[in-house]
VOMAR-662041 format. One record per residue (C-alpha): z, x, y; residue in three letters; residue number from 1. Coordinates in nm, 3 decimals, m for minus. Each point is the difference from the previous one (the first is absolute). Example, Ala and Ser with C-alpha at 12.3 -4.5 7.8 and 13.67 -1.06 7.14 Angstrom:
<pts>
[pt [0.780, 1.230, m0.450], "Ala", 1]
[pt [m0.066, 0.137, 0.344], "Ser", 2]
</pts>
This chain:
<pts>
[pt [0.000, 0.000, 0.000], "Met", 1]
[pt [m0.091, 0.149, 0.332], "Pro", 2]
[pt [0.271, 0.079, 0.246], "Asp", 3]
[pt [0.082, m0.277, 0.244], "Ala", 4]
[pt [m0.129, 0.041, 0.353], "Leu", 5]
[pt [0.265, 0.135, 0.230], "Pro", 6]
[pt [0.170, m0.252, 0.220], "Ala", 7]
[pt [m0.128, m0.002, 0.358], "Gln", 8]
[pt [0.155, m0.103, 0.325], "Asp", 9]
[pt [m0.154, m0.335, 0.092], "Pro", 10]
[pt [m0.038, 0.121, 0.360], "Glu", 11]
[pt [m0.211, 0.288, m0.129], "Ala", 12]
[pt [m0.267, m0.231, m0.140], "Val", 13]
[pt [0.031, m0.298, 0.230], "Thr", 14]
[pt [m0.163, 0.073, 0.333], "Pro", 15]
[pt [0.213, m0.074, 0.299], "Arg", 16]
[pt [m0.142, m0.240, 0.253], "Pro", 17]
[pt [m0.005, 0.283, 0.252], "Ser", 18]
[pt [m0.201, 0.218, m0.241], "Asp", 19]
[pt [m0.272, m0.258, m0.052], "Ala", 20]
[pt [m0.309, 0.054, 0.209], "Pro", 21]
[pt [m0.013, m0.229, 0.301], "Thr", 22]
[pt [m0.319, m0.201, 0.003], "Pro", 23]
[pt [m0.194, 0.020, 0.323], "Pro", 24]
[pt [0.052, m0.298, 0.228], "Pro", 25]
[pt [m0.260, m0.268, m0.037], "Ala", 26]
[pt [m0.245, m0.009, 0.286], "Ala", 27]
[pt [0.047, m0.295, 0.231], "Glu", 28]
[pt [m0.287, m0.246, m0.037], "Pro", 29]
[pt [m0.251, 0.008, 0.282], "Ala", 30]
[pt [m0.033, m0.320, 0.203], "Pro", 31]
[pt [m0.292, m0.224, m0.083], "Gly", 32]
[pt [m0.308, m0.002, 0.219], "Arg", 33]
[pt [0.088, m0.339, 0.147], "Trp", 34]
[pt [0.329, 0.132, 0.139], "Leu", 35]
[pt [m0.193, 0.270, 0.189], "Trp", 36]
[pt [m0.192, m0.285, 0.166], "Val", 37]
[pt [0.245, m0.283, 0.060], "Ile", 38]
[pt [0.307, 0.210, 0.084], "Tyr", 39]
[pt [m0.167, 0.162, 0.304], "Pro", 40]
[pt [m0.144, m0.339, 0.098], "Leu", 41]
[pt [0.348, m0.154, m0.007], "Ala", 42]
[pt [0.116, 0.283, 0.227], "Met", 43]
[pt [m0.294, m0.075, 0.231], "Val", 44]
[pt [0.131, m0.355, 0.033], "Ala", 45]
[pt [0.359, 0.113, 0.053], "Met", 46]
[pt [m0.092, 0.242, 0.276], "Asn", 47]
[pt [m0.239, m0.247, 0.161], "Ala", 48]
[pt [0.307, m0.208, 0.078], "Val", 49]
[pt [0.187, 0.289, 0.159], "Trp", 50]
[pt [m0.306, 0.122, 0.191], "Gly", 51]
[pt [m0.128, m0.338, 0.114], "Gly", 52]
[pt [0.332, m0.153, 0.098], "Val", 53]
[pt [0.186, 0.306, 0.126], "Met", 54]
[pt [m0.282, 0.165, 0.195], "Gln", 55]
[pt [m0.192, m0.300, 0.132], "Val", 56]
[pt [0.118, m0.355, m0.064], "Leu", 57]
[pt [0.360, 0.029, 0.117], "Leu", 58]
[pt [m0.111, 0.189, 0.310], "Gly", 59]
[pt [m0.268, m0.254, 0.091], "Lys", 60]
[pt [0.231, m0.292, m0.076], "Gln", 61]
[pt [0.281, 0.133, 0.219], "Ile", 62]
[pt [m0.239, 0.108, 0.278], "Ala", 63]
[pt [m0.124, m0.360, 0.018], "Ala", 64]
[pt [0.358, m0.120, 0.047], "Ile", 65]
[pt [0.124, 0.287, 0.224], "Val", 66]
[pt [m0.302, 0.138, 0.194], "Pro", 67]
[pt [0.183, 0.264, 0.209], "Glu", 68]
[pt [m0.051, 0.347, m0.154], "Gln", 69]
[pt [0.353, 0.143, m0.015], "Ala", 70]
[pt [0.147, m0.340, m0.089], "Ala", 71]
[pt [m0.244, m0.052, m0.288], "Ser", 72]
[pt [0.085, 0.345, m0.140], "Ala", 73]
[pt [0.371, m0.079, 0.022], "Ala", 74]
[pt [m0.050, m0.341, m0.164], "Ala", 75]
[pt [m0.195, 0.158, m0.286], "Leu", 76]
[pt [0.277, 0.256, m0.042], "Gly", 77]
[pt [0.260, m0.277, m0.010], "Met", 78]
[pt [m0.189, m0.192, m0.267], "Ala", 79]
[pt [m0.038, 0.311, m0.213], "Leu", 80]
[pt [0.366, 0.098, 0.046], "Ser", 81]
[pt [0.110, m0.326, m0.160], "Val", 82]
[pt [m0.237, 0.048, m0.291], "Ser", 83]
[pt [0.117, 0.362, m0.042], "Ala", 84]
[pt [0.339, m0.113, m0.128], "Val", 85]
[pt [m0.162, m0.243, m0.240], "Ser", 86]
[pt [m0.238, 0.267, m0.129], "Ser", 87]
[pt [0.270, 0.259, m0.065], "Val", 88]
[pt [0.210, m0.251, m0.194], "Val", 89]
[pt [m0.283, m0.163, m0.195], "Ser", 90]
[pt [m0.167, 0.316, m0.136], "Gln", 91]
[pt [0.273, 0.121, m0.242], "Pro", 92]
[pt [0.108, m0.353, m0.090], "Ile", 93]
[pt [m0.356, m0.091, m0.094], "Ala", 94]
[pt [m0.022, 0.313, m0.214], "Gly", 95]
[pt [0.328, m0.073, m0.180], "Met", 96]
[pt [m0.096, m0.361, m0.067], "Leu", 97]
[pt [m0.331, 0.117, m0.142], "Ser", 98]
[pt [0.183, 0.251, m0.223], "Asp", 99]
[pt [0.228, m0.274, m0.132], "Arg", 100]
[pt [m0.274, m0.256, m0.063], "Thr", 101]
[pt [m0.067, m0.073, m0.368], "Arg", 102]
[pt [m0.275, m0.253, m0.057], "Thr", 103]
[pt [m0.291, m0.049, m0.236], "Arg", 104]
[pt [m0.197, m0.164, 0.279], "Phe", 105]
[pt [m0.213, 0.282, 0.146], "Leu", 106]
[pt [0.278, 0.263, m0.020], "Gly", 107]
[pt [0.278, 0.121, 0.225], "Arg", 108]
[pt [m0.224, 0.156, 0.268], "Arg", 109]
[pt [m0.299, m0.233, m0.019], "Asn", 110]
[pt [0.207, m0.316, 0.029], "Val", 111]
[pt [0.135, 0.120, 0.335], "Trp", 112]
[pt [m0.345, 0.099, 0.122], "Ile", 113]
[pt [m0.126, m0.345, m0.100], "Phe", 114]
[pt [0.279, m0.207, 0.157], "Gly", 115]
[pt [0.068, 0.208, 0.310], "Ala", 116]
[pt [m0.373, 0.028, 0.064], "Gly", 117]
[pt [m0.030, m0.378, 0.027], "Ile", 118]
[pt [0.304, m0.034, 0.227], "Val", 119]
[pt [m0.115, 0.289, 0.218], "Gly", 120]
[pt [m0.349, m0.144, 0.049], "Ala", 121]
[pt [0.136, m0.341, 0.100], "Leu", 122]
[pt [0.241, 0.164, 0.243], "Gly", 123]
[pt [m0.279, 0.195, 0.167], "Leu", 124]
[pt [m0.196, m0.318, 0.067], "Val", 125]
[pt [0.314, m0.161, 0.144], "Ala", 126]
[pt [0.043, 0.299, 0.234], "Met", 127]
[pt [m0.322, m0.092, 0.178], "Ser", 128]
[pt [0.150, m0.324, 0.132], "Gln", 129]
[pt [0.299, 0.155, 0.179], "Leu", 130]
[pt [0.014, m0.016, 0.379], "Thr", 131]
[pt [0.328, 0.171, 0.093], "Ser", 132]
[pt [0.116, 0.359, m0.039], "Thr", 133]
[pt [0.328, m0.112, m0.158], "Ile", 134]
[pt [m0.181, m0.202, m0.268], "Ala", 135]
[pt [m0.232, 0.295, m0.065], "Ile", 136]
[pt [0.296, 0.237, m0.040], "Ala", 137]
[pt [0.187, m0.228, m0.242], "Ile", 138]
[pt [m0.304, m0.087, m0.210], "Thr", 139]
[pt [m0.124, 0.359, m0.026], "Trp", 140]
[pt [0.351, 0.107, m0.106], "Ala", 141]
[pt [m0.005, m0.264, m0.274], "Ala", 142]
[pt [m0.346, 0.118, m0.106], "Met", 143]
[pt [0.143, 0.342, m0.086], "Met", 144]
[pt [0.150, m0.146, m0.320], "Trp", 145]
[pt [m0.315, m0.119, m0.180], "Pro", 146]
[pt [m0.210, 0.285, 0.138], "Leu", 147]
[pt [0.249, 0.268, m0.100], "Asn", 148]
[pt [0.050, m0.165, m0.341], "Ala", 149]
[pt [m0.374, 0.031, m0.057], "Thr", 150]
[pt [m0.013, 0.358, 0.123], "Gln", 151]
[pt [0.304, 0.113, m0.200], "Ala", 152]
[pt [m0.151, m0.130, m0.324], "Ser", 153]
[pt [m0.342, 0.147, 0.074], "Leu", 154]
[pt [0.152, 0.340, 0.078], "Thr", 155]
[pt [0.187, 0.004, m0.333], "Ala", 156]
[pt [m0.331, m0.025, m0.186], "Val", 157]
[pt [m0.088, 0.365, 0.075], "Leu", 158]
[pt [0.285, 0.174, m0.190], "Pro", 159]
[pt [0.016, m0.270, m0.269], "Glu", 160]
[pt [m0.367, m0.039, m0.095], "Arg", 161]
[pt [m0.161, 0.329, 0.109], "Val", 162]
[pt [0.086, 0.325, m0.186], "Pro", 163]
[pt [0.126, 0.292, 0.205], "Gln", 164]
[pt [m0.314, 0.207, m0.056], "Arg", 165]
[pt [m0.209, m0.266, 0.179], "Leu", 166]
[pt [0.238, m0.104, 0.275], "Arg", 167]
[pt [m0.143, 0.237, 0.259], "Gly", 168]
[pt [m0.348, m0.146, m0.050], "Ser", 169]
[pt [0.127, m0.358, m0.005], "Met", 170]
[pt [0.214, 0.072, 0.307], "Ser", 171]
[pt [m0.310, 0.125, 0.177], "Gly", 172]
[pt [m0.187, m0.318, m0.090], "Val", 173]
[pt [0.296, m0.214, 0.109], "Leu", 174]
[pt [0.033, 0.195, 0.323], "Gly", 175]
[pt [m0.367, m0.062, 0.070], "Ala", 176]
[pt [0.043, m0.367, m0.092], "Ala", 177]
[pt [0.292, m0.031, 0.238], "Gly", 178]
[pt [m0.206, 0.143, 0.283], "Leu", 179]
[pt [m0.295, m0.226, m0.077], "Ile", 180]
[pt [0.237, m0.295, m0.015], "Gly", 181]
[pt [0.162, 0.082, 0.332], "Ala", 182]
[pt [m0.341, 0.029, 0.163], "Tyr", 183]
[pt [m0.120, m0.320, m0.167], "Ala", 184]
[pt [0.299, m0.179, 0.146], "Gly", 185]
[pt [m0.064, 0.146, 0.346], "Val", 186]
[pt [m0.369, m0.095, m0.019], "Ala", 187]
[pt [0.063, m0.353, m0.127], "Leu", 188]
[pt [0.267, m0.059, 0.264], "Ala", 189]
[pt [m0.171, 0.180, 0.287], "Gly", 190]
[pt [m0.340, m0.165, m0.042], "Leu", 191]
[pt [0.126, m0.352, m0.076], "Ser", 192]
[pt [m0.071, m0.274, 0.252], "Arg", 193]
[pt [0.361, m0.112, 0.019], "Asp", 194]
[pt [0.345, 0.066, m0.143], "Leu", 195]
[pt [m0.022, m0.267, m0.268], "Phe", 196]
[pt [m0.320, 0.145, m0.144], "Met", 197]
[pt [0.145, 0.352, 0.010], "Gly", 198]
[pt [0.314, m0.101, m0.188], "Tyr", 199]
[pt [m0.200, m0.214, m0.243], "Leu", 200]
[pt [m0.238, 0.282, m0.093], "Leu", 201]
[pt [0.281, 0.251, m0.054], "Val", 202]
[pt [0.201, m0.254, m0.202], "Ala", 203]
[pt [m0.302, m0.094, m0.210], "Gly", 204]
[pt [m0.074, 0.362, m0.092], "Leu", 205]
[pt [0.367, 0.059, m0.084], "Phe", 206]
[pt [0.024, m0.312, m0.217], "Leu", 207]
[pt [m0.326, 0.059, m0.187], "Leu", 208]
[pt [0.057, 0.362, m0.103], "Leu", 209]
[pt [0.370, m0.023, m0.082], "Thr", 210]
[pt [m0.061, m0.301, m0.224], "Gln", 211]
[pt [m0.287, 0.173, m0.181], "Ile", 212]
[pt [0.221, 0.305, m0.059], "Phe", 213]
[pt [0.291, m0.207, m0.132], "Ala", 214]
[pt [m0.216, m0.209, m0.232], "Leu", 215]
[pt [m0.232, 0.269, m0.140], "Thr", 216]
[pt [0.219, 0.307, m0.057], "Thr", 217]
[pt [0.248, 0.057, m0.280], "Lys", 218]
[pt [0.354, 0.077, 0.107], "Asp", 219]
[pt [0.212, 0.257, m0.181], "Arg", 220]
[pt [0.326, m0.106, m0.166], "Pro", 221]
[pt [0.322, 0.126, 0.152], "Ala", 222]
[pt [0.074, 0.360, m0.110], "Pro", 223]
[pt [0.297, 0.097, m0.210], "Glu", 224]
[pt [0.310, 0.080, 0.207], "Pro", 225]
[pt [m0.002, 0.351, 0.143], "Asp", 226]
[pt [0.259, 0.243, m0.133], "Ala", 227]
[pt [0.165, 0.000, 0.341], "Arg", 228]
[pt [0.024, m0.378, 0.006], "Thr", 229]
[pt [0.328, m0.155, m0.102], "Ala", 230]
[pt [0.000, m0.290, m0.250], "Pro", 231]
[pt [m0.068, m0.323, 0.178], "Gly", 232]
[pt [m0.172, 0.178, 0.290], "Asp", 233]
[pt [m0.347, 0.026, m0.150], "Glu", 234]
[pt [m0.162, m0.200, 0.275], "Ala", 235]
[pt [0.113, 0.183, 0.305], "Gly", 236]
[pt [0.378, m0.013, 0.007], "Gly", 237]
[pt [0.043, 0.377, m0.009], "Thr", 238]
[pt [0.106, 0.144, 0.333], "Arg", 239]
[pt [m0.260, 0.226, 0.159], "Leu", 240]
[pt [0.203, 0.281, 0.156], "Ser", 241]
[pt [m0.103, 0.245, 0.270], "Leu", 242]
[pt [0.129, 0.302, m0.191], "Arg", 243]
[pt [m0.152, m0.104, m0.332], "Gly", 244]
[pt [m0.360, m0.022, 0.124], "Ala", 245]
[pt [m0.052, 0.237, 0.296], "Pro", 246]
[pt [m0.377, 0.030, m0.046], "Asp", 247]
[pt [m0.032, m0.378, 0.007], "Tyr", 248]
[pt [0.190, m0.025, 0.327], "Trp", 249]
[pt [m0.188, 0.287, 0.165], "Trp", 250]
[pt [m0.325, m0.174, m0.094], "Ala", 251]
[pt [0.145, m0.321, 0.147], "Phe", 252]
[pt [0.092, 0.180, 0.323], "Thr", 253]
[pt [m0.338, 0.167, 0.037], "Gly", 254]
[pt [m0.192, m0.322, m0.054], "Arg", 255]
[pt [0.227, m0.200, 0.231], "Phe", 256]
[pt [m0.048, 0.246, 0.286], "Leu", 257]
[pt [m0.376, 0.031, m0.047], "Leu", 258]
[pt [m0.061, m0.375, m0.022], "Ile", 259]
[pt [0.237, m0.063, 0.292], "Phe", 260]
[pt [m0.189, 0.240, 0.225], "Gly", 261]
[pt [m0.342, m0.120, m0.110], "Tyr", 262]
[pt [0.068, m0.371, 0.040], "Phe", 263]
[pt [0.177, 0.042, 0.332], "Ser", 264]
[pt [m0.352, 0.069, 0.129], "Val", 265]
[pt [m0.236, m0.181, m0.237], "Ser", 266]
[pt [0.181, m0.335, 0.021], "Ser", 267]
[pt [m0.042, 0.009, 0.379], "Phe", 268]
[pt [m0.359, 0.123, m0.007], "Gln", 269]
[pt [m0.125, m0.334, 0.134], "Leu", 270]
[pt [0.230, 0.022, 0.302], "Tyr", 271]
[pt [m0.057, 0.377, 0.038], "Ile", 272]
[pt [m0.373, m0.063, 0.036], "Leu", 273]
[pt [0.060, m0.284, 0.243], "Arg", 274]
[pt [0.268, 0.165, 0.216], "Asp", 275]
[pt [0.021, 0.379, m0.055], "His", 276]
[pt [m0.374, 0.064, m0.045], "Ile", 277]
[pt [m0.082, m0.265, 0.261], "Gly", 278]
[pt [m0.238, m0.242, m0.173], "Leu", 279]
[pt [0.186, m0.287, 0.166], "Gly", 280]
[pt [m0.120, m0.302, m0.198], "Asp", 281]
[pt [0.173, m0.082, m0.331], "Ile", 282]
[pt [m0.321, m0.117, m0.170], "Asp", 283]
[pt [m0.186, 0.316, 0.104], "Arg", 284]
[pt [0.292, 0.206, m0.128], "Ala", 285]
[pt [m0.009, m0.188, m0.333], "Ala", 286]
[pt [m0.374, 0.064, m0.043], "Thr", 287]
[pt [0.046, 0.370, 0.082], "Thr", 288]
[pt [0.290, 0.017, m0.244], "Leu", 289]
[pt [m0.227, m0.121, m0.280], "Val", 290]
[pt [m0.245, 0.284, 0.073], "Ala", 291]
[pt [0.269, 0.269, 0.030], "Ile", 292]
[pt [0.172, m0.124, m0.315], "Ser", 293]
[pt [m0.333, 0.022, m0.180], "Gly", 294]
[pt [m0.021, 0.374, 0.073], "Leu", 295]
[pt [0.361, 0.048, m0.106], "Ser", 296]
[pt [m0.058, m0.189, m0.324], "Thr", 297]
[pt [m0.311, 0.198, m0.094], "Leu", 298]
[pt [0.176, 0.332, 0.052], "Leu", 299]
[pt [0.317, m0.118, m0.171], "Ser", 300]
[pt [m0.198, m0.128, m0.297], "Leu", 301]
[pt [m0.186, 0.329, m0.047], "Ala", 302]
[pt [0.310, 0.216, 0.038], "Phe", 303]
[pt [0.217, m0.227, m0.218], "Ala", 304]
[pt [m0.241, 0.031, m0.292], "Leu", 305]
[pt [m0.041, 0.374, 0.057], "Leu", 306]
[pt [0.373, 0.058, 0.040], "Gly", 307]
[pt [0.088, m0.194, m0.316], "Gly", 308]
[pt [m0.260, 0.186, m0.206], "Trp", 309]
[pt [0.102, 0.347, 0.126], "Ile", 310]
[pt [0.370, m0.073, m0.050], "Ser", 311]
[pt [m0.069, m0.088, m0.365], "Asp", 312]
[pt [m0.189, 0.327, m0.045], "Lys", 313]
[pt [0.250, 0.227, 0.176], "Thr", 314]
[pt [0.329, m0.184, m0.046], "Gly", 315]
[pt [0.098, 0.105, 0.355], "Arg", 316]
[pt [0.130, m0.332, 0.128], "Leu", 317]
[pt [0.252, 0.129, 0.255], "Arg", 318]
[pt [m0.258, 0.221, 0.172], "Leu", 319]
[pt [m0.241, m0.288, 0.059], "Phe", 320]
[pt [0.274, m0.235, 0.119], "Val", 321]
[pt [0.142, 0.258, 0.242], "Gly", 322]
[pt [m0.332, 0.108, 0.152], "Val", 323]
[pt [m0.128, m0.355, 0.040], "Ser", 324]
[pt [0.327, m0.096, 0.173], "Ser", 325]
[pt [m0.036, 0.286, 0.250], "Leu", 326]
[pt [m0.355, m0.110, 0.087], "Met", 327]
[pt [0.145, m0.295, 0.191], "Phe", 328]
[pt [0.150, 0.235, 0.259], "Val", 329]
[pt [m0.331, 0.102, 0.165], "Pro", 330]
[pt [m0.115, m0.362, m0.018], "Ala", 331]
[pt [0.308, m0.105, 0.195], "Gly", 332]
[pt [m0.068, 0.270, 0.259], "Leu", 333]
[pt [m0.354, m0.133, 0.050], "Val", 334]
[pt [0.136, m0.352, 0.057], "Tyr", 335]
[pt [0.253, 0.142, 0.245], "Leu", 336]
[pt [m0.225, 0.234, 0.198], "Leu", 337]
[pt [m0.342, m0.172, m0.018], "Val", 338]
[pt [0.057, m0.371, 0.084], "Pro", 339]
[pt [m0.367, m0.096, m0.025], "Thr", 340]
[pt [m0.214, m0.185, m0.251], "Leu", 341]
[pt [m0.144, 0.335, m0.113], "Thr", 342]
[pt [0.352, 0.127, m0.057], "Gly", 343]
[pt [0.079, m0.310, m0.204], "Ala", 344]
[pt [m0.303, 0.064, m0.223], "Trp", 345]
[pt [0.101, 0.366, m0.046], "Met", 346]
[pt [0.361, m0.081, m0.086], "Ala", 347]
[pt [m0.109, m0.276, m0.236], "Thr", 348]
[pt [m0.227, 0.239, m0.190], "Ala", 349]
[pt [0.286, 0.247, m0.057], "Val", 350]
[pt [0.255, m0.263, m0.100], "Thr", 351]
[pt [m0.251, m0.169, m0.229], "Gly", 352]
[pt [m0.060, 0.317, m0.202], "Ala", 353]
[pt [0.370, 0.090, m0.004], "Ala", 354]
[pt [0.117, m0.345, m0.102], "Phe", 355]
[pt [m0.252, m0.018, m0.282], "Gly", 356]
[pt [0.123, 0.322, m0.161], "Val", 357]
[pt [0.364, m0.088, 0.062], "Tyr", 358]
[pt [m0.003, m0.347, m0.153], "Met", 359]
[pt [m0.194, 0.114, m0.307], "Ala", 360]
[pt [0.210, 0.304, m0.086], "Val", 361]
[pt [0.342, m0.120, 0.116], "Asp", 362]
[pt [m0.017, m0.301, m0.232], "Gln", 363]
[pt [m0.060, 0.233, m0.295], "Ala", 364]
[pt [0.292, 0.217, 0.114], "Leu", 365]
[pt [0.231, m0.301, 0.015], "Ile", 366]
[pt [m0.074, m0.097, m0.360], "Thr", 367]
[pt [0.112, 0.352, m0.101], "Arg", 368]
[pt [0.343, m0.028, 0.164], "Val", 369]
[pt [0.108, m0.345, m0.123], "Leu", 370]
[pt [0.354, 0.028, m0.143], "Pro", 371]
[pt [m0.051, m0.201, m0.323], "Gly", 372]
[pt [m0.246, m0.222, m0.183], "Val", 373]
[pt [0.243, m0.288, m0.049], "Gly", 374]
[pt [0.018, m0.078, 0.370], "Asn", 375]
[pt [m0.356, 0.056, 0.113], "Thr", 376]
[pt [m0.030, m0.324, 0.194], "Gly", 377]
[pt [0.330, 0.055, 0.180], "Arg", 378]
[pt [m0.070, 0.366, 0.078], "Asp", 379]
[pt [m0.350, m0.074, 0.126], "Leu", 380]
[pt [0.136, m0.298, 0.192], "Gly", 381]
[pt [0.240, 0.231, 0.179], "Ile", 382]
[pt [m0.278, 0.253, 0.053], "Met", 383]
[pt [m0.217, m0.277, 0.142], "Asn", 384]
[pt [0.255, m0.032, 0.279], "Ile", 385]
[pt [m0.128, 0.340, 0.114], "Ala", 386]
[pt [m0.352, m0.143, m0.002], "Asn", 387]
[pt [0.032, m0.359, 0.120], "Ala", 388]
[pt [0.319, 0.036, 0.202], "Gly", 389]
[pt [m0.143, 0.237, 0.263], "Pro", 390]
[pt [m0.309, m0.219, 0.030], "Gln", 391]
[pt [0.234, m0.268, 0.129], "Ile", 392]
[pt [0.266, 0.209, 0.175], "Ile", 393]
[pt [m0.230, 0.245, 0.182], "Ala", 394]
[pt [m0.189, m0.266, 0.197], "Pro", 395]
[pt [0.329, m0.158, 0.102], "Ser", 396]
[pt [0.130, 0.333, 0.132], "Val", 397]
[pt [m0.332, 0.080, 0.168], "Ala", 398]
[pt [m0.011, m0.349, 0.149], "Gly", 399]
[pt [0.348, 0.043, 0.146], "Ala", 400]
[pt [m0.099, 0.338, 0.148], "Val", 401]
[pt [m0.319, m0.135, 0.156], "Val", 402]
[pt [0.176, m0.315, 0.119], "Gly", 403]
[pt [0.264, 0.211, 0.175], "Ala", 404]
[pt [m0.230, 0.267, 0.147], "Thr", 405]
[pt [m0.344, m0.162, 0.016], "Gly", 406]
[pt [m0.137, 0.329, m0.140], "Asp", 407]
[pt [m0.131, 0.103, m0.343], "Tyr", 408]
[pt [0.050, 0.378, 0.036], "Arg", 409]
[pt [0.344, m0.002, m0.162], "Leu", 410]
[pt [m0.154, m0.180, m0.298], "Val", 411]
[pt [m0.237, 0.294, m0.053], "Phe", 412]
[pt [0.294, 0.240, 0.022], "Val", 413]
[pt [0.167, m0.208, m0.270], "Leu", 414]
[pt [m0.309, 0.044, m0.221], "Leu", 415]
[pt [0.008, 0.379, 0.044], "Ile", 416]
[pt [0.372, 0.044, m0.066], "Val", 417]
[pt [0.027, m0.234, m0.299], "Cys", 418]
[pt [m0.304, 0.134, m0.187], "Thr", 419]
[pt [0.110, 0.362, 0.054], "Ala", 420]
[pt [0.345, m0.081, m0.142], "Leu", 421]
[pt [m0.165, m0.185, m0.288], "Gly", 422]
[pt [m0.199, 0.312, m0.088], "Ala", 423]
[pt [0.319, 0.206, 0.010], "Leu", 424]
[pt [0.176, m0.239, m0.240], "Ser", 425]
[pt [m0.254, 0.069, m0.275], "Val", 426]
[pt [0.111, 0.364, m0.018], "Arg", 427]
[pt [0.335, m0.106, m0.146], "Phe", 428]
[pt [m0.153, m0.166, m0.309], "Ile", 429]
[pt [0.062, 0.245, m0.285], "Lys", 430]
[pt [m0.115, m0.173, m0.317], "Gly", 431]
[pt [m0.368, m0.033, 0.095], "Val", 432]
[pt [m0.245, 0.272, 0.102], "Arg", 433]
</pts>
């Protein structure tokens, strides 16, 4: 009989879990072709609302009620100040509610895009019938809730349905779509015969494209709770601390400052052309704004696509965000020192190129600094405060400045200072090149 095999330590023949080879992570599935089409189109509709209402319709509506130049600027600032509070509150709440939604009807993001899109479109049409600045302020503040609910859910689509390797390219497309949408809103509002038609066209575009997106795209199920998420907090209950996510908050700061500086000027472009440049008539200023915005959109579109593509190839997100932020400084100096229509065209060309690169690449950077996958809607909702909040707050501050001084030069100084500080903030982000 042969000798028995010697006894062996079970640990010597049983591989430890740590010794087993780790399989490579599965590649994230690429988004379908339809998402590359309808997602940018939905962003066109979203930004058409901000561009059409913020840059043209509110200004024309208030100018018809309060014709005097400084008084109309102050009234616009007052209306936007009221909506600023509503916007800051509604952004993160909308994101958290979207995170917590569990429904088989359309999905947690799409159901909000569907419902809030309908409410937002109806509210825009109702805005056209208002004849007092107080009613405009209250209604526009209320409109922040459905509009921000739509935007928060649309923004969450990028990190949830687009793999990281393609986010720079998709961000470039979305940045271009946002610029096209803003210009489409300005054109529809600026060339419309009256306020009702302007609001109706913007609302119709918003309703059509948001509903198509919600009804024709497949939502992703809620992710498993992140390791840093406590039980019961899967849908956004985890506290987002300043010390625990410094890159996230530096990205927030940089975007807030850049958007604040940019929209302190762009939201008053109609009045700047009428008063600072000296065109005089509000309708002539609106027609000129459509032409100037067309140049800005073309340059922004080209540079957004180029910036997104190059950032994917090089991986140098911080460099592109910082340089594009600094490009607003010379544009502000042109506005300040050359108060002519030629100067306005020159400054618009520079800001158009800079804003295109910035919006494309900064969105990709933001998706890289999100604290955890379990709270994407909440985290992006908070980050959207840095995007939508300044678009509301900056015009209110600029309106107060112009109302008090009757001069736009301090507004251009605000653009220069804020964008320079925004560029500086990007240097403190450590986890992204």
